[in-house]
mmJSON file of the N, C-alpha and C atoms, coordinates in Angstrom:
{"data_MODEL":{"atom_site":{
"group_PDB":["ATOM","ATOM","ATOM","ATOM","ATOM","ATOM","ATOM","ATOM","ATOM","ATOM","ATOM","ATOM","ATOM","ATOM","ATOM","ATOM","ATOM","ATOM","ATOM","ATOM","ATOM","ATOM","ATOM","ATOM","ATOM","ATOM","ATOM","ATOM","ATOM","ATOM","ATOM","ATOM","ATOM","ATOM","ATOM","ATOM","ATOM","ATOM","ATOM","ATOM","ATOM","ATOM","ATOM","ATOM","ATOM","ATOM","ATOM","ATOM","ATOM","ATOM","ATOM","ATOM","ATOM","ATOM","ATOM","ATOM","ATOM","ATOM","ATOM","ATOM","ATOM","ATOM","ATOM","ATOM","ATOM","ATOM","ATOM","ATOM","ATOM","ATOM","ATOM","ATOM","ATOM","ATOM","ATOM","ATOM","ATOM","ATOM","ATOM","ATOM","ATOM","ATOM","ATOM","ATOM","ATOM","ATOM","ATOM","ATOM","ATOM","ATOM","ATOM","ATOM","ATOM","ATOM","ATOM","ATOM","ATOM","ATOM","ATOM","ATOM","ATOM","ATOM","ATOM","ATOM","ATOM","ATOM","ATOM","ATOM","ATOM","ATOM","ATOM","ATOM","ATOM","ATOM","ATOM","ATOM","ATOM","ATOM","ATOM","ATOM","ATOM","ATOM","ATOM","ATOM","ATOM","ATOM","ATOM","ATOM","ATOM","ATOM","ATOM","ATOM","ATOM","ATOM","ATOM","ATOM","ATOM","ATOM","ATOM","ATOM","ATOM","ATOM","ATOM","ATOM","ATOM","ATOM","ATOM","ATOM","ATOM","ATOM","ATOM","ATOM","ATOM","ATOM","ATOM","ATOM","ATOM","ATOM","ATOM","ATOM","ATOM","ATOM","ATOM","ATOM","ATOM","ATOM","ATOM","ATOM","ATOM","ATOM","ATOM","ATOM","ATOM","ATOM","ATOM","ATOM","ATOM","ATOM","ATOM","ATOM","ATOM","ATOM","ATOM","ATOM","ATOM","ATOM","ATOM","ATOM","ATOM","ATOM","ATOM","ATOM","ATOM","ATOM","ATOM","ATOM","ATOM","ATOM","ATOM","ATOM","ATOM","ATOM","ATOM","ATOM","ATOM","ATOM","ATOM","ATOM","ATOM","ATOM","ATOM","ATOM","ATOM","ATOM","ATOM","ATOM","ATOM","ATOM","ATOM","ATOM","ATOM","ATOM","ATOM","ATOM","ATOM","ATOM","ATOM","ATOM","ATOM","ATOM","ATOM","ATOM","ATOM","ATOM","ATOM","ATOM","ATOM","ATOM","ATOM","ATOM"],
"id":[1,2,3,4,5,6,7,8,9,10,11,12,13,14,15,16,17,18,19,20,21,22,23,24,25,26,27,28,29,30,31,32,33,34,35,36,37,38,39,40,41,42,43,44,45,46,47,48,49,50,51,52,53,54,55,56,57,58,59,60,61,62,63,64,65,66,67,68,69,70,71,72,73,74,75,76,77,78,79,80,81,82,83,84,85,86,87,88,89,90,91,92,93,94,95,96,97,98,99,100,101,102,103,104,105,106,107,108,109,110,111,112,113,114,115,116,117,118,119,120,121,122,123,124,125,126,127,128,129,130,131,132,133,134,135,136,137,138,139,140,141,142,143,144,145,146,147,148,149,150,151,152,153,154,155,156,157,158,159,160,161,162,163,164,165,166,167,168,169,170,171,172,173,174,175,176,177,178,179,180,181,182,183,184,185,186,187,188,189,190,191,192,193,194,195,196,197,198,199,200,201,202,203,204,205,206,207,208,209,210,211,212,213,214,215,216,217,218,219,220,221,222,223,224,225,226,227,228,229,230,231,232,233,234,235,236,237,238,239,240],
"type_symbol":["N","C","C","N","C","C","N","C","C","N","C","C","N","C","C","N","C","C","N","C","C","N","C","C","N","C","C","N","C","C","N","C","C","N","C","C","N","C","C","N","C","C","N","C","C","N","C","C","N","C","C","N","C","C","N","C","C","N","C","C","N","C","C","N","C","C","N","C","C","N","C","C","N","C","C","N","C","C","N","C","C","N","C","C","N","C","C","N","C","C","N","C","C","N","C","C","N","C","C","N","C","C","N","C","C","N","C","C","N","C","C","N","C","C","N","C","C","N","C","C","N","C","C","N","C","C","N","C","C","N","C","C","N","C","C","N","C","C","N","C","C","N","C","C","N","C","C","N","C","C","N","C","C","N","C","C","N","C","C","N","C","C","N","C","C","N","C","C","N","C","C","N","C","C","N","C","C","N","C","C","N","C","C","N","C","C","N","C","C","N","C","C","N","C","C","N","C","C","N","C","C","N","C","C","N","C","C","N","C","C","N","C","C","N","C","C","N","C","C","N","C","C","N","C","C","N","C","C","N","C","C","N","C","C","N","C","C","N","C","C"],
"label_atom_id":["N","CA","C","N","CA","C","N","CA","C","N","CA","C","N","CA","C","N","CA","C","N","CA","C","N","CA","C","N","CA","C","N","CA","C","N","CA","C","N","CA","C","N","CA","C","N","CA","C","N","CA","C","N","CA","C","N","CA","C","N","CA","C","N","CA","C","N","CA","C","N","CA","C","N","CA","C","N","CA","C","N","CA","C","N","CA","C","N","CA","C","N","CA","C","N","CA","C","N","CA","C","N","CA","C","N","CA","C","N","CA","C","N","CA","C","N","CA","C","N","CA","C","N","CA","C","N","CA","C","N","CA","C","N","CA","C","N","CA","C","N","CA","C","N","CA","C","N","CA","C","N","CA","C","N","CA","C","N","CA","C","N","CA","C","N","CA","C","N","CA","C","N","CA","C","N","CA","C","N","CA","C","N","CA","C","N","CA","C","N","CA","C","N","CA","C","N","CA","C","N","CA","C","N","CA","C","N","CA","C","N","CA","C","N","CA","C","N","CA","C","N","CA","C","N","CA","C","N","CA","C","N","CA","C","N","CA","C","N","CA","C","N","CA","C","N","CA","C","N","CA","C","N","CA","C","N","CA","C","N","CA","C","N","CA","C","N","CA","C","N","CA","C","N","CA","C","N","CA","C"],
"label_alt_id":[null,null,null,null,null,null,null,null,null,null,null,null,null,null,null,null,null,null,null,null,null,null,null,null,null,null,null,null,null,null,null,null,null,null,null,null,null,null,null,null,null,null,null,null,null,null,null,null,null,null,null,null,null,null,null,null,null,null,null,null,null,null,null,null,null,null,null,null,null,null,null,null,null,null,null,null,null,null,null,null,null,null,null,null,null,null,null,null,null,null,null,null,null,null,null,null,null,null,null,null,null,null,null,null,null,null,null,null,null,null,null,null,null,null,null,null,null,null,null,null,null,null,null,null,null,null,null,null,null,null,null,null,null,null,null,null,null,null,null,null,null,null,null,null,null,null,null,null,null,null,null,null,null,null,null,null,null,null,null,null,null,null,null,null,null,null,null,null,null,null,null,null,null,null,null,null,null,null,null,null,null,null,null,null,null,null,null,null,null,null,null,null,null,null,null,null,null,null,null,null,null,null,null,null,null,null,null,null,null,null,null,null,null,null,null,null,null,null,null,null,null,null,null,null,null,null,null,null,null,null,null,null,null,null,null,null,null,null,null,null],
"label_comp_id":["MET","MET","MET","GLU","GLU","GLU","ILE","ILE","ILE","CYS","CYS","CYS","ALA","ALA","ALA","LYS","LYS","LYS","ASP","ASP","ASP","LEU","LEU","LEU","CYS","CYS","CYS","CYS","CYS","CYS","GLY","GLY","GLY","CYS","CYS","CYS","MET","MET","MET","ALA","ALA","ALA","CYS","CYS","CYS","MET","MET","MET","ASN","ASN","ASN","ALA","ALA","ALA","CYS","CYS","CYS","PRO","PRO","PRO","SER","SER","SER","GLY","GLY","GLY","ALA","ALA","ALA","ILE","ILE","ILE","ASN","ASN","ASN","LYS","LYS","LYS","TYR","TYR","TYR","ILE","ILE","ILE","ASP","ASP","ASP","ASP","ASP","ASP","GLU","GLU","GLU","GLY","GLY","GLY","PHE","PHE","PHE","TRP","TRP","TRP","PHE","PHE","PHE","PRO","PRO","PRO","VAL","VAL","VAL","VAL","VAL","VAL","ASP","ASP","ASP","ASP","ASP","ASP","ALA","ALA","ALA","VAL","VAL","VAL","CYS","CYS","CYS","THR","THR","THR","GLY","GLY","GLY","CYS","CYS","CYS","ASN","ASN","ASN","LEU","LEU","LEU","CYS","CYS","CYS","TYR","TYR","TYR","GLY","GLY","GLY","VAL","VAL","VAL","CYS","CYS","CYS","PRO","PRO","PRO","ILE","ILE","ILE","HIS","HIS","HIS","ASN","ASN","ASN","GLU","GLU","GLU","ARG","ARG","ARG","LYS","LYS","LYS","ASN","ASN","ASN","ASP","ASP","ASP","THR","THR","THR","PHE","PHE","PHE","GLU","GLU","GLU","LYS","LYS","LYS","LYS","LYS","LYS","VAL","VAL","VAL","PHE","PHE","PHE","ALA","ALA","ALA","SER","SER","SER","ASN","ASN","ASN","SER","SER","SER","LEU","LEU","LEU","SER","SER","SER","SER","SER","SER","GLN","GLN","GLN","THR","THR","THR","LEU","LEU","LEU","PHE","PHE","PHE"],
"label_asym_id":["A","A","A","A","A","A","A","A","A","A","A","A","A","A","A","A","A","A","A","A","A","A","A","A","A","A","A","A","A","A","A","A","A","A","A","A","A","A","A","A","A","A","A","A","A","A","A","A","A","A","A","A","A","A","A","A","A","A","A","A","A","A","A","A","A","A","A","A","A","A","A","A","A","A","A","A","A","A","A","A","A","A","A","A","A","A","A","A","A","A","A","A","A","A","A","A","A","A","A","A","A","A","A","A","A","A","A","A","A","A","A","A","A","A","A","A","A","A","A","A","A","A","A","A","A","A","A","A","A","A","A","A","A","A","A","A","A","A","A","A","A","A","A","A","A","A","A","A","A","A","A","A","A","A","A","A","A","A","A","A","A","A","A","A","A","A","A","A","A","A","A","A","A","A","A","A","A","A","A","A","A","A","A","A","A","A","A","A","A","A","A","A","A","A","A","A","A","A","A","A","A","A","A","A","A","A","A","A","A","A","A","A","A","A","A","A","A","A","A","A","A","A","A","A","A","A","A","A","A","A","A","A","A","A","A","A","A","A","A","A"],
"label_entity_id":["1","1","1","1","1","1","1","1","1","1","1","1","1","1","1","1","1","1","1","1","1","1","1","1","1","1","1","1","1","1","1","1","1","1","1","1","1","1","1","1","1","1","1","1","1","1","1","1","1","1","1","1","1","1","1","1","1","1","1","1","1","1","1","1","1","1","1","1","1","1","1","1","1","1","1","1","1","1","1","1","1","1","1","1","1","1","1","1","1","1","1","1","1","1","1","1","1","1","1","1","1","1","1","1","1","1","1","1","1","1","1","1","1","1","1","1","1","1","1","1","1","1","1","1","1","1","1","1","1","1","1","1","1","1","1","1","1","1","1","1","1","1","1","1","1","1","1","1","1","1","1","1","1","1","1","1","1","1","1","1","1","1","1","1","1","1","1","1","1","1","1","1","1","1","1","1","1","1","1","1","1","1","1","1","1","1","1","1","1","1","1","1","1","1","1","1","1","1","1","1","1","1","1","1","1","1","1","1","1","1","1","1","1","1","1","1","1","1","1","1","1","1","1","1","1","1","1","1","1","1","1","1","1","1","1","1","1","1","1","1"],
"label_seq_id":[1,1,1,2,2,2,3,3,3,4,4,4,5,5,5,6,6,6,7,7,7,8,8,8,9,9,9,10,10,10,11,11,11,12,12,12,13,13,13,14,14,14,15,15,15,16,16,16,17,17,17,18,18,18,19,19,19,20,20,20,21,21,21,22,22,22,23,23,23,24,24,24,25,25,25,26,26,26,27,27,27,28,28,28,29,29,29,30,30,30,31,31,31,32,32,32,33,33,33,34,34,34,35,35,35,36,36,36,37,37,37,38,38,38,39,39,39,40,40,40,41,41,41,42,42,42,43,43,43,44,44,44,45,45,45,46,46,46,47,47,47,48,48,48,49,49,49,50,50,50,51,51,51,52,52,52,53,53,53,54,54,54,55,55,55,56,56,56,57,57,57,58,58,58,59,59,59,60,60,60,61,61,61,62,62,62,63,63,63,64,64,64,65,65,65,66,66,66,67,67,67,68,68,68,69,69,69,70,70,70,71,71,71,72,72,72,73,73,73,74,74,74,75,75,75,76,76,76,77,77,77,78,78,78,79,79,79,80,80,80],
"pdbx_PDB_ins_code":[null,null,null,null,null,null,null,null,null,null,null,null,null,null,null,null,null,null,null,null,null,null,null,null,null,null,null,null,null,null,null,null,null,null,null,null,null,null,null,null,null,null,null,null,null,null,null,null,null,null,null,null,null,null,null,null,null,null,null,null,null,null,null,null,null,null,null,null,null,null,null,null,null,null,null,null,null,null,null,null,null,null,null,null,null,null,null,null,null,null,null,null,null,null,null,null,null,null,null,null,null,null,null,null,null,null,null,null,null,null,null,null,null,null,null,null,null,null,null,null,null,null,null,null,null,null,null,null,null,null,null,null,null,null,null,null,null,null,null,null,null,null,null,null,null,null,null,null,null,null,null,null,null,null,null,null,null,null,null,null,null,null,null,null,null,null,null,null,null,null,null,null,null,null,null,null,null,null,null,null,null,null,null,null,null,null,null,null,null,null,null,null,null,null,null,null,null,null,null,null,null,null,null,null,null,null,null,null,null,null,null,null,null,null,null,null,null,null,null,null,null,null,null,null,null,null,null,null,null,null,null,null,null,null,null,null,null,null,null,null],
"Cartn_x":[-23.05,-21.794,-20.549,-19.783,-18.4,-17.227,-16.374,-15.354,-14.37,-13.867,-13.048,-13.173,-12.841,-12.937,-12.247,-12.977,-12.254,-10.961,-10.594,-9.316,-8.15,-8.547,-7.659,-7.493,-8.534,-8.453,-7.2,-6.501,-5.332,-5.721,-6.909,-7.3,-6.912,-6.548,-6.062,-7.066,-8.46,-9.511,-9.614,-8.749,-8.751,-10.35,-10.976,-12.36,-13.26,-13.021,-13.915,-13.596,-12.22,-11.938,-12.29,-12.503,-12.951,-14.414,-15.192,-16.62,-17.253,-17.899,-18.461,-19.737,-20.555,-21.724,-21.561,-20.495,-20.193,-20.809,-20.916,-21.638,-20.737,-19.385,-18.513,-18.033,-18.215,-17.83,-16.866,-16.058,-15.037,-15.407,-15.143,-15.567,-14.475,-14.388,-13.343,-13.911,-13.224,-13.759,-13.439,-13.676,-13.562,-12.038,-11.243,-9.762,-9.041,-9.842,-9.301,-8.721,-9.045,-8.686,-9.794,-9.333,-10.354,-10.733,-12.131,-12.659,-13.836,-13.692,-14.816,-16.04,-17.066,-18.477,-19.278,-19.829,-20.647,-22.126,-22.617,-24.095,-24.858,-25.517,-26.133,-27.166,-27.845,-28.977,-28.38,-27.147,-26.582,-25.691,-25.231,-24.276,-25.01,-24.352,-24.893,-24.47,-23.503,-22.955,-21.99,-21.326,-20.279,-19.024,-18.753,-17.52,-16.272,-16.196,-14.947,-14.214,-14.86,-14.215,-13.342,-13.989,-13.294,-12.106,-12.343,-11.165,-9.908,-10.113,-8.967,-8.292,-9.041,-8.674,-7.294,-6.228,-5.162,-5.162,-6.126,-6.258,-6.721,-7.598,-8.094,-7.318,-6.433,-5.67,-4.175,-3.544,-2.096,-1.405,-0.474,0.274,1.125,1.05,1.934,3.132,4.345,5.39,5.717,5.611,5.975,7.486,8.23,9.63,10.028,9.298,9.892,10.378,11.438,11.968,11.065,10.678,9.783,10.75,10.131,10.947,9.963,10.304,9.491,9.979,8.98,9.403,8.625,9.202,8.541,8.918,8.175,8.632,8.108,8.569,8.212,8.12,7.113,7.13,7.243,7.877,7.958,6.74,6.051,4.872,3.636,2.888,1.732,0.453,0.61,-0.466,-0.853,-2.075,-2.384,-2.894,-2.706,-3.008,-4.461,-5.204,-6.59,-7.525],
"Cartn_y":[-4.642,-5.482,-4.649,-4.847,-4.232,-5.191,-5.044,-6.071,-5.922,-4.702,-4.435,-3.129,-2.805,-1.479,-0.469,0.621,1.645,2.124,2.164,2.624,1.542,0.329,-0.741,-1.058,-0.443,-0.693,-0.073,-0.865,-0.297,0.213,0.175,0.688,0.095,-1.224,-2.022,-2.445,-2.317,-2.662,-4.048,-5.05,-6.554,-7.022,-6.43,-7.011,-6.642,-5.315,-4.836,-5.8,-6.069,-6.878,-8.268,-8.832,-10.199,-10.403,-9.206,-9.504,-9.869,-10.978,-11.414,-10.744,-10.162,-9.509,-8.002,-7.389,-5.984,-5.178,-5.699,-5.171,-4.106,-4.108,-3.226,-2.097,-0.9,0.277,1.102,1.914,2.629,4.137,4.73,6.149,6.836,8.111,8.764,9.403,9.084,9.495,10.988,11.47,12.783,13.314,12.309,12.653,12.305,11.995,11.849,10.457,9.458,8.09,7.154,6.379,5.42,4.488,4.091,3.245,2.369,0.906,0.078,0.141,0.248,0.327,-0.822,-1.688,-2.856,-2.362,-2.683,-2.379,-3.781,-3.686,-4.83,-5.545,-4.469,-5.038,-5.874,-5.753,-6.469,-7.587,-7.549,-8.563,-9.912,-11.011,-12.305,-13.053,-12.465,-13.026,-14.207,-14.281,-15.209,-15.133,-14.058,-13.808,-13.778,-13.748,-13.687,-12.466,-11.401,-10.211,-10.384,-10.926,-11.236,-12.161,-13.203,-14.141,-13.599,-12.422,-11.736,-10.608,-10.209,-8.978,-9.337,-8.461,-8.576,-8.368,-7.583,-7.332,-8.59,-9.419,-10.58,-11.89,-11.76,-12.933,-12.821,-13.605,-13.556,-14.111,-13.419,-13.885,-14.948,-15.961,-17.156,-17.098,-17.532,-17.645,-16.196,-15.23,-13.8,-13.679,-13.948,-14.002,-12.831,-11.937,-11.06,-9.76,-9.191,-7.979,-6.827,-6.176,-5.002,-3.656,-2.921,-1.546,-0.444,0.6,1.785,2.727,3.306,4.285,5.632,6.624,7.993,8.935,9.883,10.883,12.35,13.372,14.601,15.328,16.333,17.027,18.589,19.325,20.798,21.463,20.617,21.157,21.262,22.334,22.558,21.91,21.325,20.828,19.453,19.229,17.879,17.04,15.708,14.736,14.181,14.396,14.023,14.953],
"Cartn_z":[13.271,13.45,13.464,14.261,14.308,14.18,13.297,13.043,14.2,14.443,15.59,16.088,17.364,17.841,16.908,16.796,15.948,16.259,17.645,18.166,17.781,17.426,17.143,15.636,15.06,13.491,12.903,11.96,11.201,9.868,9.554,8.135,7.002,7.034,5.953,4.866,5.341,4.428,4.072,4.609,4.226,4.575,5.467,5.709,4.531,3.972,2.891,1.564,1.463,0.207,0.301,1.534,1.712,1.75,2.0,1.973,0.762,0.575,-0.664,-1.126,-0.006,-0.257,-0.47,-0.288,-0.44,0.75,1.93,3.079,3.706,3.462,4.162,3.355,3.687,3.035,3.832,3.267,4.006,4.153,5.191,5.561,6.218,5.951,6.666,7.946,9.212,10.493,10.641,11.851,12.125,12.285,12.558,12.432,11.118,10.047,8.732,8.419,9.262,8.953,8.278,7.344,6.846,7.825,7.887,8.805,8.17,8.349,7.694,8.485,7.814,8.511,7.712,8.573,8.011,8.002,6.771,6.594,7.041,8.129,8.683,7.862,7.141,6.235,5.001,4.651,3.572,4.032,5.263,5.815,5.936,5.517,5.552,6.808,7.585,8.706,8.467,7.342,7.007,7.861,8.421,9.291,8.49,7.254,6.485,6.826,7.138,7.506,8.817,9.804,10.976,10.839,9.877,9.719,9.054,8.306,7.524,8.446,9.48,10.152,10.947,10.802,11.375,12.756,13.284,14.65,15.582,14.792,15.571,15.229,14.366,13.857,14.045,14.767,14.931,13.733,13.118,11.811,12.231,11.492,11.644,10.724,11.068,10.249,9.888,10.541,10.374,10.428,9.366,9.444,8.513,7.805,6.972,7.825,7.382,8.103,7.879,9.105,9.02,8.774,7.92,7.372,7.561,7.906,8.1,6.808,6.088,5.028,5.324,4.973,5.304,4.027,3.784,2.88,3.216,2.595,2.866,1.612,1.464,0.158,0.565,-0.212,-0.19,-0.74,-1.505,-2.264,-1.281,-1.556,-0.623,-1.373,-2.693,-3.337,-2.726,-2.455,-2.009,-3.124,-2.935,-4.015,-4.051,-2.969,-2.84,-2.206],
"occupancy":[1.0,1.0,1.0,1.0,1.0,1.0,1.0,1.0,1.0,1.0,1.0,1.0,1.0,1.0,1.0,1.0,1.0,1.0,1.0,1.0,1.0,1.0,1.0,1.0,1.0,1.0,1.0,1.0,1.0,1.0,1.0,1.0,1.0,1.0,1.0,1.0,1.0,1.0,1.0,1.0,1.0,1.0,1.0,1.0,1.0,1.0,1.0,1.0,1.0,1.0,1.0,1.0,1.0,1.0,1.0,1.0,1.0,1.0,1.0,1.0,1.0,1.0,1.0,1.0,1.0,1.0,1.0,1.0,1.0,1.0,1.0,1.0,1.0,1.0,1.0,1.0,1.0,1.0,1.0,1.0,1.0,1.0,1.0,1.0,1.0,1.0,1.0,1.0,1.0,1.0,1.0,1.0,1.0,1.0,1.0,1.0,1.0,1.0,1.0,1.0,1.0,1.0,1.0,1.0,1.0,1.0,1.0,1.0,1.0,1.0,1.0,1.0,1.0,1.0,1.0,1.0,1.0,1.0,1.0,1.0,1.0,1.0,1.0,1.0,1.0,1.0,1.0,1.0,1.0,1.0,1.0,1.0,1.0,1.0,1.0,1.0,1.0,1.0,1.0,1.0,1.0,1.0,1.0,1.0,1.0,1.0,1.0,1.0,1.0,1.0,1.0,1.0,1.0,1.0,1.0,1.0,1.0,1.0,1.0,1.0,1.0,1.0,1.0,1.0,1.0,1.0,1.0,1.0,1.0,1.0,1.0,1.0,1.0,1.0,1.0,1.0,1.0,1.0,1.0,1.0,1.0,1.0,1.0,1.0,1.0,1.0,1.0,1.0,1.0,1.0,1.0,1.0,1.0,1.0,1.0,1.0,1.0,1.0,1.0,1.0,1.0,1.0,1.0,1.0,1.0,1.0,1.0,1.0,1.0,1.0,1.0,1.0,1.0,1.0,1.0,1.0,1.0,1.0,1.0,1.0,1.0,1.0,1.0,1.0,1.0,1.0,1.0,1.0,1.0,1.0,1.0,1.0,1.0,1.0,1.0,1.0,1.0,1.0,1.0,1.0],
"B_iso_or_equiv":[0.0,0.0,0.0,0.0,0.0,0.0,0.0,0.0,0.0,0.0,0.0,0.0,0.0,0.0,0.0,0.0,0.0,0.0,0.0,0.0,0.0,0.0,0.0,0.0,0.0,0.0,0.0,0.0,0.0,0.0,0.0,0.0,0.0,0.0,0.0,0.0,0.0,0.0,0.0,0.0,0.0,0.0,0.0,0.0,0.0,0.0,0.0,0.0,0.0,0.0,0.0,0.0,0.0,0.0,0.0,0.0,0.0,0.0,0.0,0.0,0.0,0.0,0.0,0.0,0.0,0.0,0.0,0.0,0.0,0.0,0.0,0.0,0.0,0.0,0.0,0.0,0.0,0.0,0.0,0.0,0.0,0.0,0.0,0.0,0.0,0.0,0.0,0.0,0.0,0.0,0.0,0.0,0.0,0.0,0.0,0.0,0.0,0.0,0.0,0.0,0.0,0.0,0.0,0.0,0.0,0.0,0.0,0.0,0.0,0.0,0.0,0.0,0.0,0.0,0.0,0.0,0.0,0.0,0.0,0.0,0.0,0.0,0.0,0.0,0.0,0.0,0.0,0.0,0.0,0.0,0.0,0.0,0.0,0.0,0.0,0.0,0.0,0.0,0.0,0.0,0.0,0.0,0.0,0.0,0.0,0.0,0.0,0.0,0.0,0.0,0.0,0.0,0.0,0.0,0.0,0.0,0.0,0.0,0.0,0.0,0.0,0.0,0.0,0.0,0.0,0.0,0.0,0.0,0.0,0.0,0.0,0.0,0.0,0.0,0.0,0.0,0.0,0.0,0.0,0.0,0.0,0.0,0.0,0.0,0.0,0.0,0.0,0.0,0.0,0.0,0.0,0.0,0.0,0.0,0.0,0.0,0.0,0.0,0.0,0.0,0.0,0.0,0.0,0.0,0.0,0.0,0.0,0.0,0.0,0.0,0.0,0.0,0.0,0.0,0.0,0.0,0.0,0.0,0.0,0.0,0.0,0.0,0.0,0.0,0.0,0.0,0.0,0.0,0.0,0.0,0.0,0.0,0.0,0.0,0.0,0.0,0.0,0.0,0.0,0.0],
"pdbx_formal_charge":[null,null,null,null,null,null,null,null,null,null,null,null,null,null,null,null,null,null,null,null,null,null,null,null,null,null,null,null,null,null,null,null,null,null,null,null,null,null,null,null,null,null,null,null,null,null,null,null,null,null,null,null,null,null,null,null,null,null,null,null,null,null,null,null,null,null,null,null,null,null,null,null,null,null,null,null,null,null,null,null,null,null,null,null,null,null,null,null,null,null,null,null,null,null,null,null,null,null,null,null,null,null,null,null,null,null,null,null,null,null,null,null,null,null,null,null,null,null,null,null,null,null,null,null,null,null,null,null,null,null,null,null,null,null,null,null,null,null,null,null,null,null,null,null,null,null,null,null,null,null,null,null,null,null,null,null,null,null,null,null,null,null,null,null,null,null,null,null,null,null,null,null,null,null,null,null,null,null,null,null,null,null,null,null,null,null,null,null,null,null,null,null,null,null,null,null,null,null,null,null,null,null,null,null,null,null,null,null,null,null,null,null,null,null,null,null,null,null,null,null,null,null,null,null,null,null,null,null,null,null,null,null,null,null,null,null,null,null,null,null],
"auth_seq_id":[1,1,1,2,2,2,3,3,3,4,4,4,5,5,5,6,6,6,7,7,7,8,8,8,9,9,9,10,10,10,11,11,11,12,12,12,13,13,13,14,14,14,15,15,15,16,16,16,17,17,17,18,18,18,19,19,19,20,20,20,21,21,21,22,22,22,23,23,23,24,24,24,25,25,25,26,26,26,27,27,27,28,28,28,29,29,29,30,30,30,31,31,31,32,32,32,33,33,33,34,34,34,35,35,35,36,36,36,37,37,37,38,38,38,39,39,39,40,40,40,41,41,41,42,42,42,43,43,43,44,44,44,45,45,45,46,46,46,47,47,47,48,48,48,49,49,49,50,50,50,51,51,51,52,52,52,53,53,53,54,54,54,55,55,55,56,56,56,57,57,57,58,58,58,59,59,59,60,60,60,61,61,61,62,62,62,63,63,63,64,64,64,65,65,65,66,66,66,67,67,67,68,68,68,69,69,69,70,70,70,71,71,71,72,72,72,73,73,73,74,74,74,75,75,75,76,76,76,77,77,77,78,78,78,79,79,79,80,80,80],
"auth_comp_id":["MET","MET","MET","GLU","GLU","GLU","ILE","ILE","ILE","CYS","CYS","CYS","ALA","ALA","ALA","LYS","LYS","LYS","ASP","ASP","ASP","LEU","LEU","LEU","CYS","CYS","CYS","CYS","CYS","CYS","GLY","GLY","GLY","CYS","CYS","CYS","MET","MET","MET","ALA","ALA","ALA","CYS","CYS","CYS","MET","MET","MET","ASN","ASN","ASN","ALA","ALA","ALA","CYS","CYS","CYS","PRO","PRO","PRO","SER","SER","SER","GLY","GLY","GLY","ALA","ALA","ALA","ILE","ILE","ILE","ASN","ASN","ASN","LYS","LYS","LYS","TYR","TYR","TYR","ILE","ILE","ILE","ASP","ASP","ASP","ASP","ASP","ASP","GLU","GLU","GLU","GLY","GLY","GLY","PHE","PHE","PHE","TRP","TRP","TRP","PHE","PHE","PHE","PRO","PRO","PRO","VAL","VAL","VAL","VAL","VAL","VAL","ASP","ASP","ASP","ASP","ASP","ASP","ALA","ALA","ALA","VAL","VAL","VAL","CYS","CYS","CYS","THR","THR","THR","GLY","GLY","GLY","CYS","CYS","CYS","ASN","ASN","ASN","LEU","LEU","LEU","CYS","CYS","CYS","TYR","TYR","TYR","GLY","GLY","GLY","VAL","VAL","VAL","CYS","CYS","CYS","PRO","PRO","PRO","ILE","ILE","ILE","HIS","HIS","HIS","ASN","ASN","ASN","GLU","GLU","GLU","ARG","ARG","ARG","LYS","LYS","LYS","ASN","ASN","ASN","ASP","ASP","ASP","THR","THR","THR","PHE","PHE","PHE","GLU","GLU","GLU","LYS","LYS","LYS","LYS","LYS","LYS","VAL","VAL","VAL","PHE","PHE","PHE","ALA","ALA","ALA","SER","SER","SER","ASN","ASN","ASN","SER","SER","SER","LEU","LEU","LEU","SER","SER","SER","SER","SER","SER","GLN","GLN","GLN","THR","THR","THR","LEU","LEU","LEU","PHE","PHE","PHE"],
"auth_asym_id":["A","A","A","A","A","A","A","A","A","A","A","A","A","A","A","A","A","A","A","A","A","A","A","A","A","A","A","A","A","A","A","A","A","A","A","A","A","A","A","A","A","A","A","A","A","A","A","A","A","A","A","A","A","A","A","A","A","A","A","A","A","A","A","A","A","A","A","A","A","A","A","A","A","A","A","A","A","A","A","A","A","A","A","A","A","A","A","A","A","A","A","A","A","A","A","A","A","A","A","A","A","A","A","A","A","A","A","A","A","A","A","A","A","A","A","A","A","A","A","A","A","A","A","A","A","A","A","A","A","A","A","A","A","A","A","A","A","A","A","A","A","A","A","A","A","A","A","A","A","A","A","A","A","A","A","A","A","A","A","A","A","A","A","A","A","A","A","A","A","A","A","A","A","A","A","A","A","A","A","A","A","A","A","A","A","A","A","A","A","A","A","A","A","A","A","A","A","A","A","A","A","A","A","A","A","A","A","A","A","A","A","A","A","A","A","A","A","A","A","A","A","A","A","A","A","A","A","A","A","A","A","A","A","A","A","A","A","A","A","A"],
"auth_atom_id":["N","CA","C","N","CA","C","N","CA","C","N","CA","C","N","CA","C","N","CA","C","N","CA","C","N","CA","C","N","CA","C","N","CA","C","N","CA","C","N","CA","C","N","CA","C","N","CA","C","N","CA","C","N","CA","C","N","CA","C","N","CA","C","N","CA","C","N","CA","C","N","CA","C","N","CA","C","N","CA","C","N","CA","C","N","CA","C","N","CA","C","N","CA","C","N","CA","C","N","CA","C","N","CA","C","N","CA","C","N","CA","C","N","CA","C","N","CA","C","N","CA","C","N","CA","C","N","CA","C","N","CA","C","N","CA","C","N","CA","C","N","CA","C","N","CA","C","N","CA","C","N","CA","C","N","CA","C","N","CA","C","N","CA","C","N","CA","C","N","CA","C","N","CA","C","N","CA","C","N","CA","C","N","CA","C","N","CA","C","N","CA","C","N","CA","C","N","CA","C","N","CA","C","N","CA","C","N","CA","C","N","CA","C","N","CA","C","N","CA","C","N","CA","C","N","CA","C","N","CA","C","N","CA","C","N","CA","C","N","CA","C","N","CA","C","N","CA","C","N","CA","C","N","CA","C","N","CA","C","N","CA","C","N","CA","C","N","CA","C","N","CA","C","N","CA","C","N","CA","C"],
"pdbx_PDB_model_num":[1,1,1,1,1,1,1,1,1,1,1,1,1,1,1,1,1,1,1,1,1,1,1,1,1,1,1,1,1,1,1,1,1,1,1,1,1,1,1,1,1,1,1,1,1,1,1,1,1,1,1,1,1,1,1,1,1,1,1,1,1,1,1,1,1,1,1,1,1,1,1,1,1,1,1,1,1,1,1,1,1,1,1,1,1,1,1,1,1,1,1,1,1,1,1,1,1,1,1,1,1,1,1,1,1,1,1,1,1,1,1,1,1,1,1,1,1,1,1,1,1,1,1,1,1,1,1,1,1,1,1,1,1,1,1,1,1,1,1,1,1,1,1,1,1,1,1,1,1,1,1,1,1,1,1,1,1,1,1,1,1,1,1,1,1,1,1,1,1,1,1,1,1,1,1,1,1,1,1,1,1,1,1,1,1,1,1,1,1,1,1,1,1,1,1,1,1,1,1,1,1,1,1,1,1,1,1,1,1,1,1,1,1,1,1,1,1,1,1,1,1,1,1,1,1,1,1,1,1,1,1,1,1,1,1,1,1,1,1,1]
}}}
């Protein structure tokens, strides 16, 4: 099962957090981005993952102000 196309996935992992059976795990793809992968052997087909996916569900009453934050570090040390 695929929740949404990989090129559309925003990596929020809402699907993984909503899954009651723990059938969704996160993996790092070839480009270094987190991506959810569904284990079909564990999936019960409840579709809660699809229901919380922001790609498939339009936000209602989206009135909050959107802001963008960025940072930069002069350190070459990575945190993970």
